[in-house]
C-alpha positions as CSV (number, residue, x, y, z in Angstrom):
1,T,17.6,13.7,-3.0
2,V,19.8,12.8,-5.9
3,R,19.2,16.1,-7.7
4,K,20.2,18.2,-4.7
5,R,23.5,16.3,-4.3
6,I,24.6,16.8,-7.9
7,R,23.0,20.1,-8.7
8,S,26.3,22.0,-8.8
9,K,28.5,19.3,-10.3
10,D,29.2,19.0,-14.1
11,V,27.8,15.4,-14.3
12,F,27.9,15.2,-18.1
13,M,31.3,16.9,-18.4
14,L,29.8,19.8,-20.5
15,G,32.1,22.5,-19.1
16,E,33.0,24.1,-22.5
17,H,29.6,23.5,-23.9
18,I,27.9,25.3,-21.0
19,S,30.1,28.4,-21.5
20,E,29.3,28.4,-25.3
21,T,25.5,28.4,-24.8
22,Q,23.5,31.0,-23.1
23,Y,20.1,29.5,-22.7
24,G,18.6,26.0,-22.3
25,I,21.5,24.1,-20.9
26,E,20.2,24.2,-17.3
27,S,16.8,22.9,-18.3
28,H,18.4,20.3,-20.6
29,T,20.7,19.1,-17.8
30,H,17.7,19.1,-15.4
31,T,15.6,17.1,-17.9
32,L,18.5,14.6,-18.4
33,L,19.0,14.1,-14.7
34,T,15.3,13.7,-14.1
35,S,15.0,11.1,-16.8
36,I,18.0,9.1,-15.6
37,V,16.9,9.2,-11.9
38,S,13.4,8.2,-12.9
39,L,14.6,5.3,-15.0
40,F,17.0,4.1,-12.3
41,F,14.2,4.3,-9.7
42,K,11.8,2.4,-11.9
43,L,14.4,-0.4,-12.6
44,R,15.3,-0.6,-9.0
45,M,11.6,-0.9,-7.9
46,H,11.1,-3.7,-10.5
47,H,14.1,-5.5,-9.2
48,I,12.9,-5.3,-5.6
49,A,9.4,-6.5,-6.6
50,R,10.9,-9.4,-8.5
51,L,13.0,-10.5,-5.5
52,A,9.9,-10.2,-3.2
53,T,7.9,-12.3,-5.7
54,L,10.6,-15.0,-5.9
55,C,10.7,-15.1,-2.1
56,F,7.0,-15.6,-1.8
57,Q,7.0,-18.2,-4.6
58,C,9.8,-20.2,-2.9
59,V,7.8,-20.5,0.3
60,S,4.7,-21.6,-1.7
61,V,6.5,-24.2,-3.7
62,R,8.2,-25.5,-0.6
63,Q,4.9,-25.9,1.1
64,K,3.4,-27.7,-1.9
65,V,6.4,-30.1,-2.2
66,T,6.4,-30.9,1.5
67,K,2.6,-31.6,1.3
68,A,3.2,-33.9,-1.7
69,V,6.0,-35.8,0.0
70,L,4.0,-36.2,3.2
71,L,0.8,-37.3,1.6
72,G,2.3,-39.3,-1.2
73,N,0.4,-37.3,-3.7
74,H,2.6,-36.3,-6.7
75,N,-0.2,-34.4,-8.4
76,V,-0.1,-31.5,-5.9
77,L,2.1,-29.4,-8.1
């Protein structure tokens, strides 16, 4: 997973800040990473769903237009 890959890296470049604080930085970094990964995943899923919807709509519109052209009925759409 993403968290396992970047667990030991200083993602937010907080090197000095980490040495200055005793408590809370690990959970804060974990919370930030969790929020960022969750937001990225949510945005990516919406993007994929939108592309799939567009793909389905293109087929549907194409079928309707083909039917309208073949039947001479311009009110199909």
